[in-house]
C-alpha positions in Angstrom: -6.1 -1.6 41.2 -3.8 -1.7 38.1 -2.5 1.3 36.3 -5.0 1.1 33.5 -8.0 1.0 35.9 -6.5 4.1 37.6 -6.3 5.9 34.3 -9.9 4.9 33.4 -11.0 6.4 36.8 -9.0 9.5 36.0 -10.7 9.8 32.6 -14.1 9.4 34.3 -13.3 12.3 36.6 -12.3 14.7 33.8 -14.7 17.6 33.2 -17.3 16.7 30.5 -15.7 17.9 27.2 -17.2 20.1 24.5 -16.0 21.8 21.4 -15.3 24.9 23.4 -13.6 23.0 26.2 -12.1 19.9 24.6 -9.9 17.3 26.2 -6.3 17.9 25.2 -4.3 14.8 24.1 -0.6 14.4 23.3 -0.3 11.8 20.4 2.7 10.2 18.8 2.7 11.8 15.3 2.8 8.4 13.5 -0.5 7.5 15.0 -2.1 10.4 13.3 -0.8 9.3 9.9 2.3 11.5 9.7 5.1 9.8 7.8 7.7 10.1 10.5 8.7 6.5 11.1 12.4 5.6 10.9 11.8 4.3 7.4 9.6 7.3 6.3 6.3 5.5 6.9 3.7 5.9 9.6 4.2 2.2 10.5 0.8 1.3 9.1 -2.7 2.6 9.6 -4.6 3.2 12.9 -8.3 3.4 12.2 -9.3 3.6 15.9 -6.9 6.4 16.4 -8.1 8.3 13.4 -11.6 7.9 14.6 -10.6 9.2 18.0 -8.7 12.2 16.6 -11.7 13.2 14.5 -13.9 13.7 17.6 -14.8 17.4 18.0 -14.5 17.2 21.7 -10.8 16.4 21.5 -7.8 18.6 20.6 -4.7 16.6 19.6 -1.1 17.8 19.9 1.0 15.5 17.8 4.8 15.2 18.2 7.5 12.7 17.1 10.4 12.9 19.4 12.7 10.9 17.1 11.9 13.0 14.1 12.6 16.1 16.2 16.1 15.0 17.2 17.2 12.7 14.4 15.0 13.5 11.3 13.3 11.2 8.9 14.4 8.7 7.7 16.9 7.7 10.3 18.5 4.7 11.9 16.7 2.4 14.2 17.6 3.0 17.8 16.8 1.1 21.0 17.5 1.2 24.7 20.3 -0.9 26.0 20.7 -1.7 29.7 17.2 -0.9 31.0 14.1 1.1 30.2 13.3 4.8 29.8 13.5 5.5 33.5 17.0 4.0 33.5 18.0 6.2 30.6 16.8 9.3 32.5 18.8 8.1 35.6 22.0 7.6 33.6 21.9 3.8 34.0 21.0 2.9 30.4 21.7 4.3 26.9 20.0 4.7 23.6 22.1 3.1 20.8 21.5 2.8 17.1 21.9 -0.4 15.1 25.3 0.9 13.9 26.4 1.7 17.4 25.9 5.5 17.7 25.0 6.8 21.1 21.9 8.8 20.8 21.1 9.1 24.5 21.6 12.8 25.0 19.5 13.7 21.9 16.7 11.3 22.9 16.6 13.0 26.4 16.5 16.4 24.6 13.5 15.1 22.5 11.8 13.9 25.7 12.3 17.3 27.3 10.7 18.9 24.3 7.7 16.6 24.4 7.3 17.3 28.1 7.4 21.1 27.4 4.7 20.7 24.8 2.5 18.6 27.1 2.9 21.1 29.9 2.3 24.1 27.6 -0.9 22.6 26.2 -2.0 21.2 29.6 -2.7 17.8 28.1 -5.0 15.4 30.0 -3.7 12.2 28.4 -0.9 11.0 26.2 -1.4 8.2 23.6 1.9 6.9 22.4 3.3 4.3 20.1 4.3 1.2 22.0 7.6 -0.7 21.6 9.4 2.6 20.6 12.6 3.6 22.4 11.0 7.1 22.7 7.2 6.5 23.0 6.9 2.9 24.2 4.5 2.9 27.2 4.8 -0.6 28.6 6.9 -2.7 26.1 10.2 -1.8 24.5 12.8 -3.7 22.5 15.6 -4.9 24.7 18.7 -3.9 22.9 19.2 -4.4 19.2 16.1 -5.5 17.3 17.7 -6.6 14.0 19.3 -9.8 15.3 18.4 -13.4 16.0 18.3 -12.4 19.7 15.7 -9.8 19.3 13.5 -9.7 22.4 11.4 -7.3 24.5 11.2 -6.0 28.0 8.5 -4.4 30.1 8.9 -0.7 30.7 8.5 2.6 29.0 10.6 4.4 26.4 12.5 7.6 27.3 9.8 10.2 26.4 7.0 8.2 27.9 9.0 7.8 31.1 9.6 11.5 31.4 5.9 12.2 31.0 5.0 9.6 33.6 7.7 10.9 36.0 6.0 14.4 35.7 2.5 13.2 36.4 1.0 12.7 33.0 -1.3 9.8 32.2 0.1 7.7 29.4 -1.4 4.8 27.4 -0.6 3.1 24.1 -2.5 2.7 20.9 -2.9 -0.9 21.9 -4.8 -0.2 25.1 -8.2 -0.9 23.4 -10.3 -1.1 26.6 -9.0 2.2 28.0 -9.5 3.8 24.5 -13.1 2.5 24.5 -13.5 4.1 27.9 -12.1 7.4 26.5 -14.5 7.2 23.5 -17.3 7.0 26.0 -16.0 10.2 27.8 -15.9 12.1 24.6 -19.3 10.8 23.3 -21.8 9.5 26.0 -23.7 7.7 23.2 -20.7 5.5 22.5 -21.3 1.8 23.3 -18.2 0.4 25.0 -17.0 -2.9 23.5 -16.6 -4.8 26.7 -14.5 -7.6 25.0 -11.8 -5.1 24.1 -8.5 -5.7 25.9 -5.7 -3.4 27.0 -2.3 -4.5 25.8 -1.1 -6.1 29.0 -4.2 -8.3 29.1 -3.6 -9.9 25.7 -2.4 -13.5 25.3 0.8 -12.4 23.7 1.8 -10.1 26.5 0.8 -12.6 29.3 2.6 -15.4 27.6 5.7 -13.5 26.7 6.3 -11.8 30.1 4.5 -14.0 32.5 4.2 -17.4 30.8 0.5 -17.7 31.0 -2.4 -17.1 28.5 
């Protein structure tokens, strides 16, 4: 059973939500439309996320770790030498495109995100993939503004700290699991069976495993 199936089983076993007893979700702020991206944008629009966040049986707690520690706008930063777990273990660093070491401040932001998730007893975190902070299963591998830009599997720093502390974490690109979550929030929702989680897409399978 893969991680996403375990999370879907976990969602199934949550108490049925209501407006009085909603499911609590931690969300990367940019996914809710907040202009907190490194360039002062929200990195685009996320109609599925906005539909999800409008559900009355859900209470969202939005947070942008990078805005918390570095402000907006800011430099691009990425993980060098590993993934978020490696950063937390002191084996990798968070470095900006100009070479600044933002490791300590990123860990501080992760600790703040964990504190909020714990305080609000969130049931699920939905985070922005590929981010050095919020990436859930894919991150940039070192500098992204170069001819050698490439990706690696693994979470960002904040996602890794949530996972390490037992929180269930998915990305905005995990469409099948999000469909499953819609069904939990609204039993009348018809699940789109053709929807794929990110790791099931042709891009992911070709890039990381050489198969479509």
